[in-house]
CHARMM-style PDB file with segment names, atoms N, HN, CA, C and O in Angstrom:
ATOM      1  N   MET     1     144.233  27.252  63.487  1.00  0.00      PROA
ATOM      2  CA  MET     1     143.196  27.931  62.730  1.00  0.00      PROA
ATOM      3  C   MET     1     143.508  29.428  62.712  1.00  0.00      PROA
ATOM      4  O   MET     1     144.004  29.985  63.691  1.00  0.00      PROA
ATOM      5  N   ARG     2     143.208  30.058  61.591  1.00  0.00      PROA
ATOM      6  HN  ARG     2     142.804  29.605  60.796  1.00  0.00      PROA
ATOM      7  CA  ARG     2     143.412  31.501  61.471  1.00  0.00      PROA
ATOM      8  C   ARG     2     142.283  32.083  60.636  1.00  0.00      PROA
ATOM      9  O   ARG     2     141.582  31.368  59.921  1.00  0.00      PROA
ATOM     10  N   TYR     3     142.123  33.394  60.744  1.00  0.00      PROA
ATOM     11  HN  TYR     3     142.692  33.975  61.325  1.00  0.00      PROA
ATOM     12  CA  TYR     3     141.104  34.107  59.985  1.00  0.00      PROA
ATOM     13  C   TYR     3     141.745  34.705  58.746  1.00  0.00      PROA
ATOM     14  O   TYR     3     142.818  35.304  58.815  1.00  0.00      PROA
ATOM     15  N   VAL     4     141.079  34.538  57.618  1.00  0.00      PROA
ATOM     16  HN  VAL     4     140.207  34.052  57.562  1.00  0.00      PROA
ATOM     17  CA  VAL     4     141.555  35.094  56.356  1.00  0.00      PROA
ATOM     18  C   VAL     4     140.610  36.231  55.978  1.00  0.00      PROA
ATOM     19  O   VAL     4     139.434  36.009  55.690  1.00  0.00      PROA
ATOM     20  N   LEU     5     141.142  37.448  55.984  1.00  0.00      PROA
ATOM     21  HN  LEU     5     142.098  37.628  56.218  1.00  0.00      PROA
ATOM     22  CA  LEU     5     140.342  38.631  55.680  1.00  0.00      PROA
ATOM     23  C   LEU     5     140.307  38.889  54.184  1.00  0.00      PROA
ATOM     24  O   LEU     5     141.323  38.800  53.495  1.00  0.00      PROA
ATOM     25  N   HSD     6     139.118  39.209  53.699  1.00  0.00      PROA
ATOM     26  HN  HSD     6     138.292  39.281  54.258  1.00  0.00      PROA
ATOM     27  CA  HSD     6     138.915  39.560  52.293  1.00  0.00      PROA
ATOM     28  C   HSD     6     138.244  40.932  52.251  1.00  0.00      PROA
ATOM     29  O   HSD     6     137.033  41.024  52.055  1.00  0.00      PROA
ATOM     30  N   PRO     7     139.037  42.011  52.435  1.00  0.00      PROA
ATOM     31  CA  PRO     7     138.460  43.352  52.386  1.00  0.00      PROA
ATOM     32  C   PRO     7     137.844  43.608  51.022  1.00  0.00      PROA
ATOM     33  O   PRO     7     138.221  42.995  50.023  1.00  0.00      PROA
ATOM     34  N   GLY     8     136.900  44.517  51.001  1.00  0.00      PROA
ATOM     35  HN  GLY     8     136.593  45.015  51.812  1.00  0.00      PROA
ATOM     36  CA  GLY     8     136.305  44.860  49.718  1.00  0.00      PROA
ATOM     37  C   GLY     8     135.071  45.729  49.870  1.00  0.00      PROA
ATOM     38  O   GLY     8     134.700  46.149  50.966  1.00  0.00      PROA
ATOM     39  N   TYR     9     134.457  45.979  48.737  1.00  0.00      PROA
ATOM     40  HN  TYR     9     134.759  45.638  47.847  1.00  0.00      PROA
ATOM     41  CA  TYR     9     133.253  46.807  48.703  1.00  0.00      PROA
ATOM     42  C   TYR     9     132.028  45.951  48.952  1.00  0.00      PROA
ATOM     43  O   TYR     9     131.960  44.786  48.562  1.00  0.00      PROA
ATOM     44  N   VAL    10     131.065  46.570  49.614  1.00  0.00      PROA
ATOM     45  HN  VAL    10     131.120  47.516  49.931  1.00  0.00      PROA
ATOM     46  CA  VAL    10     129.778  45.927  49.835  1.00  0.00      PROA
ATOM     47  C   VAL    10     128.714  47.002  49.652  1.00  0.00      PROA
ATOM     48  O   VAL    10     128.892  48.144  50.078  1.00  0.00      PROA
ATOM     49  N   THR    11     127.615  46.632  49.020  1.00  0.00      PROA
ATOM     50  HN  THR    11     127.471  45.705  48.674  1.00  0.00      PROA
ATOM     51  CA  THR    11     126.486  47.541  48.886  1.00  0.00      PROA
ATOM     52  C   THR    11     125.625  47.383  50.127  1.00  0.00      PROA
ATOM     53  O   THR    11     125.180  46.280  50.444  1.00  0.00      PROA
ATOM     54  N   SER    12     125.393  48.466  50.816  1.00  0.00      PROA
ATOM     55  HN  SER    12     125.755  49.362  50.558  1.00  0.00      PROA
ATOM     56  CA  SER    12     124.635  48.427  52.063  1.00  0.00      PROA
ATOM     57  C   SER    12     123.168  48.118  51.793  1.00  0.00      PROA
ATOM     58  O   SER    12     122.538  48.729  50.929  1.00  0.00      PROA
ATOM     59  N   LYS    13     122.643  47.175  52.534  1.00  0.00      PROA
ATOM     60  HN  LYS    13     123.155  46.679  53.236  1.00  0.00      PROA
ATOM     61  CA  LYS    13     121.223  46.846  52.454  1.00  0.00      PROA
ATOM     62  C   LYS    13     120.390  48.019  52.956  1.00  0.00      PROA
ATOM     63  O   LYS    13     119.264  48.224  52.503  1.00  0.00      PROA
ATOM     64  N   ASN    14     120.946  48.796  53.902  1.00  0.00      PROA
ATOM     65  HN  ASN    14     121.861  48.629  54.270  1.00  0.00      PROA
ATOM     66  CA  ASN    14     120.195  49.882  54.527  1.00  0.00      PROA
ATOM     67  C   ASN    14     120.062  51.125  53.663  1.00  0.00      PROA
ATOM     68  O   ASN    14     118.977  51.697  53.557  1.00  0.00      PROA
ATOM     69  N   ASP    15     121.182  51.555  53.031  1.00  0.00      PROA
ATOM     70  HN  ASP    15     122.064  51.090  53.117  1.00  0.00      PROA
ATOM     71  CA  ASP    15     121.120  52.810  52.276  1.00  0.00      PROA
ATOM     72  C   ASP    15     121.430  52.654  50.792  1.00  0.00      PROA
ATOM     73  O   ASP    15     121.351  53.629  50.045  1.00  0.00      PROA
ATOM     74  N   GLY    16     121.782  51.445  50.348  1.00  0.00      PROA
ATOM     75  HN  GLY    16     121.847  50.653  50.955  1.00  0.00      PROA
ATOM     76  CA  GLY    16     122.064  51.207  48.935  1.00  0.00      PROA
ATOM     77  C   GLY    16     123.401  51.738  48.458  1.00  0.00      PROA
ATOM     78  O   GLY    16     123.743  51.582  47.285  1.00  0.00      PROA
ATOM     79  N   ASP    17     124.165  52.363  49.345  1.00  0.00      PROA
ATOM     80  HN  ASP    17     123.887  52.490  50.298  1.00  0.00      PROA
ATOM     81  CA  ASP    17     125.469  52.905  48.984  1.00  0.00      PROA
ATOM     82  C   ASP    17     126.536  51.824  49.062  1.00  0.00      PROA
ATOM     83  O   ASP    17     126.395  50.838  49.785  1.00  0.00      PROA
ATOM     84  N   GLN    18     127.611  52.031  48.296  1.00  0.00      PROA
ATOM     85  HN  GLN    18     127.725  52.832  47.708  1.00  0.00      PROA
ATOM     86  CA  GLN    18     128.745  51.113  48.371  1.00  0.00      PROA
ATOM     87  C   GLN    18     129.710  51.625  49.427  1.00  0.00      PROA
ATOM     88  O   GLN    18     130.007  52.818  49.495  1.00  0.00      PROA
ATOM     89  N   HSD    19     130.195  50.701  50.248  1.00  0.00      PROA
ATOM     90  HN  HSD    19     129.954  49.732  50.192  1.00  0.00      PROA
ATOM     91  CA  HSD    19     131.145  51.028  51.303  1.00  0.00      PROA
ATOM     92  C   HSD    19     132.330  50.080  51.193  1.00  0.00      PROA
ATOM     93  O   HSD    19     132.165  48.889  50.927  1.00  0.00      PROA
ATOM     94  N   PHE    20     133.528  50.624  51.401  1.00  0.00      PROA
ATOM     95  HN  PHE    20     133.662  51.591  51.617  1.00  0.00      PROA
ATOM     96  CA  PHE    20     134.706  49.766  51.433  1.00  0.00      PROA
ATOM     97  C   PHE    20     134.959  49.348  52.870  1.00  0.00      PROA
ATOM     98  O   PHE    20     135.038  50.189  53.764  1.00  0.00      PROA
ATOM     99  N   ILE    21     135.083  48.059  53.086  1.00  0.00      PROA
ATOM    100  HN  ILE    21     135.018  47.375  52.359  1.00  0.00      PROA
ATOM    101  CA  ILE    21     135.390  47.510  54.403  1.00  0.00      PROA
ATOM    102  C   ILE    21     136.821  46.993  54.351  1.00  0.00      PROA
ATOM    103  O   ILE    21     137.097  45.979  53.711  1.00  0.00      PROA
ATOM    104  N   GLY    22     137.737  47.695  55.028  1.00  0.00      PROA
ATOM    105  HN  GLY    22     137.513  48.520  55.548  1.00  0.00      PROA
ATOM    106  CA  GLY    22     139.141  47.300  55.065  1.00  0.00      PROA
ATOM    107  C   GLY    22     139.378  46.161  56.051  1.00  0.00      PROA
ATOM    108  O   GLY    22     138.482  45.779  56.803  1.00  0.00      PROA
ATOM    109  N   GLY    23     140.579  45.634  56.037  1.00  0.00      PROA
ATOM    110  HN  GLY    23     141.307  45.945  55.426  1.00  0.00      PROA
ATOM    111  CA  GLY    23     140.923  44.493  56.880  1.00  0.00      PROA
ATOM    112  C   GLY    23     140.709  44.711  58.366  1.00  0.00      PROA
ATOM    113  O   GLY    23     140.021  43.915  59.004  1.00  0.00      PROA
ATOM    114  N   PRO    24     141.289  45.788  58.951  1.00  0.00      PROA
ATOM    115  CA  PRO    24     141.090  46.007  60.381  1.00  0.00      PROA
ATOM    116  C   PRO    24     139.620  46.197  60.760  1.00  0.00      PROA
ATOM    117  O   PRO    24     139.175  45.708  61.799  1.00  0.00      PROA
ATOM    118  N   ARG    25     138.880  46.897  59.929  1.00  0.00      PROA
ATOM    119  HN  ARG    25     139.241  47.295  59.086  1.00  0.00      PROA
ATOM    120  CA  ARG    25     137.447  47.095  60.194  1.00  0.00      PROA
ATOM    121  C   ARG    25     136.703  45.766  60.093  1.00  0.00      PROA
ATOM    122  O   ARG    25     135.815  45.490  60.899  1.00  0.00      PROA
ATOM    123  N   LEU    26     137.054  44.954  59.122  1.00  0.00      PROA
ATOM    124  HN  LEU    26     137.775  45.178  58.467  1.00  0.00      PROA
ATOM    125  CA  LEU    26     136.427  43.645  58.948  1.00  0.00      PROA
ATOM    126  C   LEU    26     136.673  42.769  60.178  1.00  0.00      PROA
ATOM    127  O   LEU    26     135.756  42.112  60.670  1.00  0.00      PROA
ATOM    128  N   ALA    27     137.907  42.762  60.667  1.00  0.00      PROA
ATOM    129  HN  ALA    27     138.652  43.296  60.266  1.00  0.00      PROA
ATOM    130  CA  ALA    27     138.232  41.989  61.872  1.00  0.00      PROA
ATOM    131  C   ALA    27     137.415  42.487  63.056  1.00  0.00      PROA
ATOM    132  O   ALA    27     136.893  41.691  63.837  1.00  0.00      PROA
ATOM    133  N   LYS    28     137.304  43.806  63.188  1.00  0.00      PROA
ATOM    134  HN  LYS    28     137.727  44.453  62.553  1.00  0.00      PROA
ATOM    135  CA  LYS    28     136.543  44.376  64.299  1.00  0.00      PROA
ATOM    136  C   LYS    28     135.061  44.016  64.194  1.00  0.00      PROA
ATOM    137  O   LYS    28     134.431  43.685  65.198  1.00  0.00      PROA
ATOM    138  N   LEU    29     134.505  44.078  62.987  1.00  0.00      PROA
ATOM    139  HN  LEU    29     135.017  44.347  62.171  1.00  0.00      PROA
ATOM    140  CA  LEU    29     133.098  43.730  62.812  1.00  0.00      PROA
ATOM    141  C   LEU    29     132.821  42.283  63.235  1.00  0.00      PROA
ATOM    142  O   LEU    29     131.784  41.987  63.830  1.00  0.00      PROA
ATOM    143  N   TYR    30     133.755  41.394  62.920  1.00  0.00      PROA
ATOM    144  HN  TYR    30     134.597  41.633  62.436  1.00  0.00      PROA
ATOM    145  CA  TYR    30     133.597  39.988  63.304  1.00  0.00      PROA
ATOM    146  C   TYR    30     134.029  39.729  64.738  1.00  0.00      PROA
ATOM    147  O   TYR    30     133.791  38.644  65.270  1.00  0.00      PROA
ATOM    148  N   GLY    31     134.668  40.721  65.375  1.00  0.00      PROA
ATOM    149  HN  GLY    31     134.861  41.602  64.943  1.00  0.00      PROA
ATOM    150  CA  GLY    31     135.093  40.570  66.760  1.00  0.00      PROA
ATOM    151  C   GLY    31     136.305  39.685  66.940  1.00  0.00      PROA
ATOM    152  O   GLY    31     136.446  39.019  67.965  1.00  0.00      PROA
ATOM    153  N   VAL    32     137.190  39.675  65.939  1.00  0.00      PROA
ATOM    154  HN  VAL    32     137.075  40.217  65.106  1.00  0.00      PROA
ATOM    155  CA  VAL    32     138.388  38.850  66.036  1.00  0.00      PROA
ATOM    156  C   VAL    32     139.627  39.734  66.137  1.00  0.00      PROA
ATOM    157  O   VAL    32     139.630  40.883  65.695  1.00  0.00      PROA
ATOM    158  N   ASP    33     140.663  39.179  66.721  1.00  0.00      PROA
ATOM    159  HN  ASP    33     140.660  38.246  67.080  1.00  0.00      PROA
ATOM    160  CA  ASP    33     141.920  39.890  66.935  1.00  0.00      PROA
ATOM    161  C   ASP    33     142.735  39.889  65.642  1.00  0.00      PROA
ATOM    162  O   ASP    33     142.913  38.842  65.018  1.00  0.00      PROA
ATOM    163  N   MET    34     143.224  41.051  65.245  1.00  0.00      PROA
ATOM    164  HN  MET    34     143.079  41.901  65.752  1.00  0.00      PROA
ATOM    165  CA  MET    34     144.029  41.157  64.020  1.00  0.00      PROA
ATOM    166  C   MET    34     145.254  40.251  64.065  1.00  0.00      PROA
ATOM    167  O   MET    34     145.758  39.841  63.019  1.00  0.00      PROA
ATOM    168  N   ARG    35     145.738  39.936  65.262  1.00  0.00      PROA
ATOM    169  HN  ARG    35     145.329  40.269  66.112  1.00  0.00      PROA
ATOM    170  CA  ARG    35     146.914  39.060  65.375  1.00  0.00      PROA
ATOM    171  C   ARG    35     146.604  37.633  64.948  1.00  0.00      PROA
ATOM    172  O   ARG    35     147.520  36.837  64.743  1.00  0.00      PROA
ATOM    173  N   GLN    36     145.328  37.298  64.812  1.00  0.00      PROA
ATOM    174  HN  GLN    36     144.583  37.944  64.979  1.00  0.00      PROA
ATOM    175  CA  GLN    36     144.914  35.974  64.366  1.00  0.00      PROA
ATOM    176  C   GLN    36     144.548  35.978  62.880  1.00  0.00      PROA
ATOM    177  O   GLN    36     144.027  34.989  62.365  1.00  0.00      PROA
ATOM    178  N   CYS    37     144.819  37.090  62.196  1.00  0.00      PROA
ATOM    179  HN  CYS    37     145.242  37.893  62.616  1.00  0.00      PROA
ATOM    180  CA  CYS    37     144.355  37.270  60.822  1.00  0.00      PROA
ATOM    181  C   CYS    37     145.496  37.347  59.819  1.00  0.00      PROA
ATOM    182  O   CYS    37     146.614  37.752  60.137  1.00  0.00      PROA
ATOM    183  N   VAL    38     145.172  36.944  58.599  1.00  0.00      PROA
ATOM    184  HN  VAL    38     144.264  36.615  58.341  1.00  0.00      PROA
ATOM    185  CA  VAL    38     146.022  37.154  57.436  1.00  0.00      PROA
ATOM    186  C   VAL    38     145.118  37.698  56.337  1.00  0.00      PROA
ATOM    187  O   VAL    38     143.896  37.570  56.403  1.00  0.00      PROA
ATOM    188  N   PHE    39     145.730  38.304  55.332  1.00  0.00      PROA
ATOM    189  HN  PHE    39     146.723  38.409  55.278  1.00  0.00      PROA
ATOM    190  CA  PHE    39     144.959  38.837  54.213  1.00  0.00      PROA
ATOM    191  C   PHE    39     144.964  37.838  53.072  1.00  0.00      PROA
ATOM    192  O   PHE    39     146.019  37.355  52.660  1.00  0.00      PROA
ATOM    193  N   GLY    40     143.787  37.535  52.568  1.00  0.00      PROA
ATOM    194  HN  GLY    40     142.931  37.928  52.903  1.00  0.00      PROA
ATOM    195  CA  GLY    40     143.660  36.558  51.493  1.00  0.00      PROA
ATOM    196  C   GLY    40     143.890  37.142  50.115  1.00  0.00      PROA
ATOM    197  O   GLY    40     143.916  36.405  49.129  1.00  0.00      PROA
ATOM    198  N   ASP    41     144.058  38.457  50.027  1.00  0.00      PROA
ATOM    199  HN  ASP    41     144.037  39.055  50.828  1.00  0.00      PROA
ATOM    200  CA  ASP    41     144.203  39.091  48.716  1.00  0.00      PROA
ATOM    201  C   ASP    41     145.642  39.485  48.410  1.00  0.00      PROA
ATOM    202  O   ASP    41     145.881  40.360  47.577  1.00  0.00      PROA
ATOM    203  N   VAL    42     146.597  38.850  49.071  1.00  0.00      PROA
ATOM    204  HN  VAL    42     146.403  38.139  49.747  1.00  0.00      PROA
ATOM    205  CA  VAL    42     148.009  39.131  48.808  1.00  0.00      PROA
ATOM    206  C   VAL    42     148.659  37.912  48.164  1.00  0.00      PROA
ATOM    207  O   VAL    42     148.264  36.782  48.449  1.00  0.00      PROA
ATOM    208  N   PRO    43     149.631  38.119  47.315  1.00  0.00      PROA
ATOM    209  CA  PRO    43     150.273  36.989  46.626  1.00  0.00      PROA
ATOM    210  C   PRO    43     150.897  35.959  47.562  1.00  0.00      PROA
ATOM    211  O   PRO    43     151.005  34.785  47.206  1.00  0.00      PROA
ATOM    212  N   GLU    44     151.310  36.386  48.755  1.00  0.00      PROA
ATOM    213  HN  GLU    44     151.223  37.339  49.044  1.00  0.00      PROA
ATOM    214  CA  GLU    44     151.969  35.479  49.693  1.00  0.00      PROA
ATOM    215  C   GLU    44     151.000  34.526  50.386  1.00  0.00      PROA
ATOM    216  O   GLU    44     151.427  33.557  51.014  1.00  0.00      PROA
ATOM    217  N   TYR    45     149.682  34.798  50.276  1.00  0.00      PROA
ATOM    218  HN  TYR    45     149.335  35.585  49.766  1.00  0.00      PROA
ATOM    219  CA  TYR    45     148.703  33.964  50.987  1.00  0.00      PROA
ATOM    220  C   TYR    45     148.686  32.548  50.421  1.00  0.00      PROA
ATOM    221  O   TYR    45     148.640  32.341  49.208  1.00  0.00      PROA
ATOM    222  N   ARG    46     148.724  31.590  51.327  1.00  0.00      PROA
ATOM    223  HN  ARG    46     148.761  31.759  52.312  1.00  0.00      PROA
ATOM    224  CA  ARG    46     148.603  30.173  50.989  1.00  0.00      PROA
ATOM    225  C   ARG    46     147.562  29.556  51.914  1.00  0.00      PROA
ATOM    226  O   ARG    46     147.649  29.692  53.134  1.00  0.00      PROA
ATOM    227  N   GLU    47     146.594  28.890  51.340  1.00  0.00      PROA
ATOM    228  HN  GLU    47     146.524  28.779  50.349  1.00  0.00      PROA
ATOM    229  CA  GLU    47     145.531  28.241  52.106  1.00  0.00      PROA
ATOM    230  C   GLU    47     146.114  27.228  53.087  1.00  0.00      PROA
ATOM    231  O   GLU    47     147.021  26.466  52.753  1.00  0.00      PROA
ATOM    232  N   GLN    48     145.569  27.237  54.311  1.00  0.00      PROA
ATOM    233  HN  GLN    48     144.832  27.856  54.582  1.00  0.00      PROA
ATOM    234  CA  GLN    48     145.945  26.251  55.319  1.00  0.00      PROA
ATOM    235  C   GLN    48     144.676  25.583  55.828  1.00  0.00      PROA
ATOM    236  O   GLN    48     143.602  26.185  55.834  1.00  0.00      PROA
ATOM    237  N   GLU    49     144.811  24.351  56.249  1.00  0.00      PROA
ATOM    238  HN  GLU    49     145.683  23.862  56.245  1.00  0.00      PROA
ATOM    239  CA  GLU    49     143.665  23.635  56.797  1.00  0.00      PROA
ATOM    240  C   GLU    49     143.113  24.417  57.984  1.00  0.00      PROA
ATOM    241  O   GLU    49     143.869  24.860  58.849  1.00  0.00      PROA
ATOM    242  N   GLY    50     141.813  24.581  58.020  1.00  0.00      PROA
ATOM    243  HN  GLY    50     141.199  24.221  57.317  1.00  0.00      PROA
ATOM    244  CA  GLY    50     141.155  25.279  59.121  1.00  0.00      PROA
ATOM    245  C   GLY    50     140.988  26.768  58.925  1.00  0.00      PROA
ATOM    246  O   GLY    50     140.397  27.428  59.780  1.00  0.00      PROA
ATOM    247  N   ASP    51     141.488  27.327  57.827  1.00  0.00      PROA
ATOM    248  HN  ASP    51     141.968  26.791  57.132  1.00  0.00      PROA
ATOM    249  CA  ASP    51     141.309  28.756  57.581  1.00  0.00      PROA
ATOM    250  C   ASP    51     139.823  29.114  57.579  1.00  0.00      PROA
ATOM    251  O   ASP    51     138.996  28.391  57.024  1.00  0.00      PROA
ATOM    252  N   VAL    52     139.505  30.239  58.207  1.00  0.00      PROA
ATOM    253  HN  VAL    52     140.177  30.826  58.658  1.00  0.00      PROA
ATOM    254  CA  VAL    52     138.139  30.750  58.239  1.00  0.00      PROA
ATOM    255  C   VAL    52     138.139  32.048  57.443  1.00  0.00      PROA
ATOM    256  O   VAL    52     138.790  33.015  57.838  1.00  0.00      PROA
ATOM    257  N   HSD    53     137.416  32.082  56.326  1.00  0.00      PROA
ATOM    258  HN  HSD    53     136.887  31.297  56.005  1.00  0.00      PROA
ATOM    259  CA  HSD    53     137.395  33.239  55.437  1.00  0.00      PROA
ATOM    260  C   HSD    53     136.300  34.213  55.872  1.00  0.00      PROA
ATOM    261  O   HSD    53     135.148  33.828  56.073  1.00  0.00      PROA
ATOM    262  N   LEU    54     136.682  35.475  56.012  1.00  0.00      PROA
ATOM    263  HN  LEU    54     137.618  35.788  55.848  1.00  0.00      PROA
ATOM    264  CA  LEU    54     135.767  36.524  56.454  1.00  0.00      PROA
ATOM    265  C   LEU    54     135.674  37.606  55.384  1.00  0.00      PROA
ATOM    266  O   LEU    54     136.687  38.152  54.946  1.00  0.00      PROA
ATOM    267  N   CYS    55     134.452  37.907  54.972  1.00  0.00      PROA
ATOM    268  HN  CYS    55     133.629  37.464  55.328  1.00  0.00      PROA
ATOM    269  CA  CYS    55     134.194  38.879  53.900  1.00  0.00      PROA
ATOM    270  C   CYS    55     133.152  39.889  54.354  1.00  0.00      PROA
ATOM    271  O   CYS    55     132.397  39.626  55.289  1.00  0.00      PROA
ATOM    272  N   PRO    56     133.108  41.057  53.689  1.00  0.00      PROA
ATOM    273  CA  PRO    56     132.013  41.994  53.957  1.00  0.00      PROA
ATOM    274  C   PRO    56     130.679  41.321  53.646  1.00  0.00      PROA
ATOM    275  O   PRO    56     130.580  40.514  52.721  1.00  0.00      PROA
ATOM    276  N   ASP    57     129.663  41.659  54.421  1.00  0.00      PROA
ATOM    277  HN  ASP    57     129.743  42.315  55.172  1.00  0.00      PROA
ATOM    278  CA  ASP    57     128.362  41.001  54.269  1.00  0.00      PROA
ATOM    279  C   ASP    57     127.266  42.010  53.973  1.00  0.00      PROA
ATOM    280  O   ASP    57     127.076  42.968  54.723  1.00  0.00      PROA
ATOM    281  N   TYR    58     126.559  41.801  52.899  1.00  0.00      PROA
ATOM    282  HN  TYR    58     126.714  41.023  52.289  1.00  0.00      PROA
ATOM    283  CA  TYR    58     125.468  42.679  52.465  1.00  0.00      PROA
ATOM    284  C   TYR    58     124.424  42.868  53.556  1.00  0.00      PROA
ATOM    285  O   TYR    58     123.905  43.970  53.735  1.00  0.00      PROA
ATOM    286  N   HSD    59     124.117  41.812  54.281  1.00  0.00      PROA
ATOM    287  HN  HSD    59     124.539  40.917  54.135  1.00  0.00      PROA
ATOM    288  CA  HSD    59     123.074  41.855  55.311  1.00  0.00      PROA
ATOM    289  C   HSD    59     123.575  42.404  56.641  1.00  0.00      PROA
ATOM    290  O   HSD    59     122.783  42.614  57.560  1.00  0.00      PROA
ATOM    291  N   GLY    60     124.878  42.637  56.755  1.00  0.00      PROA
ATOM    292  HN  GLY    60     125.522  42.466  56.009  1.00  0.00      PROA
ATOM    293  CA  GLY    60     125.435  43.141  58.000  1.00  0.00      PROA
ATOM    294  C   GLY    60     125.567  42.061  59.068  1.00  0.00      PROA
ATOM    295  O   GLY    60     125.673  42.364  60.256  1.00  0.00      PROA
ATOM    296  N   ASN    61     125.560  40.800  58.639  1.00  0.00      PROA
ATOM    297  HN  ASN    61     125.473  40.554  57.673  1.00  0.00      PROA
ATOM    298  CA  ASN    61     125.691  39.680  59.567  1.00  0.00      PROA
ATOM    299  C   ASN    61     127.173  39.360  59.748  1.00  0.00      PROA
ATOM    300  O   ASN    61     127.786  38.708  58.902  1.00  0.00      PROA
ATOM    301  N   TYR    62     127.732  39.822  60.844  1.00  0.00      PROA
ATOM    302  HN  TYR    62     127.234  40.352  61.531  1.00  0.00      PROA
ATOM    303  CA  TYR    62     129.147  39.608  61.108  1.00  0.00      PROA
ATOM    304  C   TYR    62     129.343  38.655  62.292  1.00  0.00      PROA
ATOM    305  O   TYR    62     130.073  38.950  63.238  1.00  0.00      PROA
ATOM    306  N   THR    63     128.676  37.520  62.210  1.00  0.00      PROA
ATOM    307  HN  THR    63     128.082  37.280  61.442  1.00  0.00      PROA
ATOM    308  CA  THR    63     128.869  36.480  63.210  1.00  0.00      PROA
ATOM    309  C   THR    63     129.746  35.400  62.592  1.00  0.00      PROA
ATOM    310  O   THR    63     129.663  35.110  61.399  1.00  0.00      PROA
ATOM    311  N   LEU    64     130.587  34.814  63.435  1.00  0.00      PROA
ATOM    312  HN  LEU    64     130.654  35.049  64.404  1.00  0.00      PROA
ATOM    313  CA  LEU    64     131.465  33.747  62.965  1.00  0.00      PROA
ATOM    314  C   LEU    64     130.650  32.484  62.703  1.00  0.00      PROA
ATOM    315  O   LEU    64     129.618  32.264  63.337  1.00  0.00      PROA
ATOM    316  N   PRO    65     131.112  31.661  61.774  1.00  0.00      PROA
ATOM    317  CA  PRO    65     130.429  30.379  61.558  1.00  0.00      PROA
ATOM    318  C   PRO    65     130.345  29.608  62.868  1.00  0.00      PROA
ATOM    319  O   PRO    65     131.240  29.720  63.706  1.00  0.00      PROA
ATOM    320  N   SER    66     129.294  28.835  63.057  1.00  0.00      PROA
ATOM    321  HN  SER    66     128.567  28.745  62.377  1.00  0.00      PROA
ATOM    322  CA  SER    66     129.061  28.141  64.329  1.00  0.00      PROA
ATOM    323  C   SER    66     130.134  27.117  64.656  1.00  0.00      PROA
ATOM    324  O   SER    66     130.292  26.748  65.820  1.00  0.00      PROA
ATOM    325  N   ASN    67     130.875  26.647  63.657  1.00  0.00      PROA
ATOM    326  HN  ASN    67     130.747  26.946  62.712  1.00  0.00      PROA
ATOM    327  CA  ASN    67     131.911  25.640  63.915  1.00  0.00      PROA
ATOM    328  C   ASN    67     133.245  26.260  64.335  1.00  0.00      PROA
ATOM    329  O   ASN    67     134.219  25.534  64.535  1.00  0.00      PROA
ATOM    330  N   VAL    68     133.308  27.586  64.473  1.00  0.00      PROA
ATOM    331  HN  VAL    68     132.517  28.175  64.311  1.00  0.00      PROA
ATOM    332  CA  VAL    68     134.543  28.264  64.864  1.00  0.00      PROA
ATOM    333  C   VAL    68     134.521  28.481  66.372  1.00  0.00      PROA
ATOM    334  O   VAL    68     133.598  29.096  66.906  1.00  0.00      PROA
ATOM    335  N   GLU    69     135.544  27.972  67.052  1.00  0.00      PROA
ATOM    336  HN  GLU    69     136.294  27.472  66.619  1.00  0.00      PROA
ATOM    337  CA  GLU    69     135.587  28.067  68.501  1.00  0.00      PROA
ATOM    338  C   GLU    69     136.857  28.757  68.991  1.00  0.00      PROA
ATOM    339  O   GLU    69     137.404  28.367  70.022  1.00  0.00      PROA
ATOM    340  N   LEU    70     137.330  29.763  68.279  1.00  0.00      PROA
ATOM    341  HN  LEU    70     136.885  30.079  67.441  1.00  0.00      PROA
ATOM    342  CA  LEU    70     138.528  30.486  68.724  1.00  0.00      PROA
ATOM    343  C   LEU    70     138.127  31.610  69.671  1.00  0.00      PROA
ATOM    344  O   LEU    70     136.967  32.022  69.707  1.00  0.00      PROA
ATOM    345  N   THR    71     139.080  32.092  70.424  1.00  0.00      PROA
ATOM    346  HN  THR    71     140.022  31.757  70.396  1.00  0.00      PROA
ATOM    347  CA  THR    71     138.847  33.170  71.354  1.00  0.00      PROA
ATOM    348  C   THR    71     138.516  34.441  70.596  1.00  0.00      PROA
ATOM    349  O   THR    71     139.257  34.855  69.705  1.00  0.00      PROA
ATOM    350  N   ARG    72     137.403  35.054  70.951  1.00  0.00      PROA
ATOM    351  HN  ARG    72     136.801  34.717  71.674  1.00  0.00      PROA
ATOM    352  CA  ARG    72     136.995  36.314  70.344  1.00  0.00      PROA
ATOM    353  C   ARG    72     137.358  37.460  71.272  1.00  0.00      PROA
ATOM    354  O   ARG    72     137.563  37.267  72.470  1.00  0.00      PROA
ATOM    355  N   LEU    73     137.435  38.647  70.706  1.00  0.00      PROA
ATOM    356  HN  LEU    73     137.268  38.804  69.733  1.00  0.00      PROA
ATOM    357  CA  LEU    73     137.709  39.828  71.512  1.00  0.00      PROA
ATOM    358  C   LEU    73     136.524  40.096  72.431  1.00  0.00      PROA
ATOM    359  O   LEU    73     135.386  39.808  72.058  1.00  0.00      PROA
ATOM    360  N   PRO    74     136.761  40.637  73.615  1.00  0.00      PROA
ATOM    361  CA  PRO    74     135.648  40.980  74.535  1.00  0.00      PROA
ATOM    362  C   PRO    74     134.809  42.113  73.997  1.00  0.00      PROA
ATOM    363  OT1 PRO    74     133.842  42.523  74.638  1.00  0.00      PROA
TER     364      PRO     74
END
């Protein structure tokens, strides 16, 4: 299993401003190690069974899906 990062813009629920969330920041928000991540927005990306897609979240909810049991950063 690996994490697939989808960096991008998100409109903040708190201030209404648009913010760009890059890959490393996205991984940090979800508490996952960049070494377990690939970028889903590159031509070389190929879907693999078990991929977990991580995107910026309007509500600021950066918790992993409950079915994901990989080691998270401390």
